[in-house]
C-alpha positions in Angstrom: 75.1 108.5 201.4 78.5 109.5 200.0 78.3 110.3 196.3 81.9 111.3 195.8 83.3 109.9 192.5 85.9 107.1 192.5 89.4 108.1 191.8 89.6 107.5 188.1 91.8 108.6 185.2 92.5 110.7 183.3 95.1 112.2 185.6 95.9 115.9 185.2 98.9 116.3 183.1 99.7 119.6 184.7 100.1 117.9 188.1 102.3 115.2 186.6 104.5 117.9 184.9 104.7 119.9 188.0 105.6 116.8 190.0 108.4 115.9 187.6 109.8 119.5 187.6 109.9 119.3 191.4 111.2 115.7 191.7 114.1 115.9 189.3 116.0 118.7 191.0 115.2 117.1 194.4 116.7 113.8 193.2 119.9 115.6 192.2 120.1 117.4 195.5 119.9 114.1 197.3 123.2 113.1 195.7 125.1 116.3 196.9 123.4 117.1 200.2 125.7 117.3 203.1 123.5 118.3 206.1 121.7 116.3 208.8 120.9 112.8 207.6 123.1 113.1 204.5 124.3 109.5 204.6 120.7 108.2 204.6 119.4 110.8 202.1 122.3 110.0 199.7 121.7 106.3 200.0 118.0 106.1 199.9 116.3 109.4 199.3 116.9 109.3 195.6 115.4 105.8 195.3 112.1 107.1 196.8 112.1 110.1 194.4 113.1 107.9 191.5 110.0 105.8 191.6 107.8 108.9 192.2 109.3 110.5 189.1 108.7 107.3 187.0 105.1 107.4 188.2 104.7 111.1 187.2 106.4 110.4 183.8 104.1 107.5 183.0 101.0 109.4 184.0 102.1 112.5 182.1 102.5 110.4 178.9 99.5 108.1 179.6 97.0 110.0 181.8 94.3 107.3 181.4 96.3 104.6 183.0 95.1 103.2 186.4 97.0 104.8 189.2 97.2 101.6 191.3 98.2 99.4 188.4 100.8 101.9 187.3 102.3 102.0 190.8 102.4 98.2 190.9 104.1 98.1 187.5 106.6 100.7 188.5 107.4 98.9 191.7 107.8 95.6 189.8 110.1 97.1 187.1 112.3 99.0 189.6 112.6 95.8 191.7 113.5 93.9 188.5 116.1 96.6 187.8 117.5 96.2 191.3 117.8 92.5 190.8 119.6 93.1 187.5 122.4 94.6 189.6 123.3 91.1 190.7 124.2 90.4 187.1 127.4 91.9 185.7 128.0 90.7 182.1 131.1 92.4 180.5 129.0 94.0 177.7 126.9 95.9 180.2 129.7 97.3 182.3 130.5 100.2 179.9 126.8 101.3 180.0 126.6 101.1 183.8 129.8 103.2 184.0 127.9 106.2 182.3 125.8 108.6 184.3 122.7 107.5 182.3 123.5 103.9 183.0 123.9 104.6 186.7 120.6 106.5 186.9 118.7 103.9 184.9 120.2 100.6 186.1 122.2 101.4 189.2 125.4 99.6 190.1 125.1 97.7 193.4 122.3 95.5 194.7 120.8 96.6 198.0 117.9 95.0 199.8 116.7 98.3 201.5 116.2 99.7 198.0 113.0 97.5 197.7 111.5 99.3 200.7 112.4 102.7 199.1 110.8 101.7 195.8 107.7 100.7 197.7 107.7 103.9 199.7 108.1 106.0 196.6 105.2 104.2 194.8 103.0 104.6 197.9 103.9 108.3 198.3 103.3 108.9 194.6 99.9 107.2 194.8 99.1 109.3 197.8 100.1 112.5 196.1 97.9 111.8 193.1 95.0 110.7 195.3 95.2 113.8 197.4 95.5 116.1 194.4 92.5 114.4 192.8 90.5 114.6 196.0 91.3 118.3 196.5 90.7 119.5 192.9 88.2 117.1 191.4 85.4 116.9 194.0 82.0 117.7 192.8 81.0 121.2 194.0 77.7 121.3 195.9 
C-alpha cells in the first residue's frame, strides 16, 4: 500500500523564489536570442515562461493556494488577456505602447499563444510536483 502524502500546500517559497529568479532572465533572453530556432523562441518561448513566472509569483505570495486551481486561474487570466488584445480602445493604446503594457497585456492577438499558456501552466505544475515529490517525501 502506497502511503505517500498527496501533493498539498504550502508550497516552498524558496522554490518559487528560485524559479522566478531563473524565469525572468530566461524570458528576457527569449526576446534577444538569435541562434537556432530564434523565430519560434522569440514568438512563443516567452509566453511559456510568462505563465510559469505568474505561477511562481502567485505561489510565492500565497503558498497555501492549490497548485492545480492556481494553474487553471493563471491559464484563464492569460487567455483573457490574450482575448483583450482584440480590443483596442484609444485610451488603452498609450499603456500598451509602454514596455510594462507590452509585457502585461501584449499587443497582437495570436491563437497559438493559448497553447503556449497551457504548456507553461502544465510545465509549471510539473516543476512544482517534481520538486515536492523529490524533497517532501516521508523518509523511511
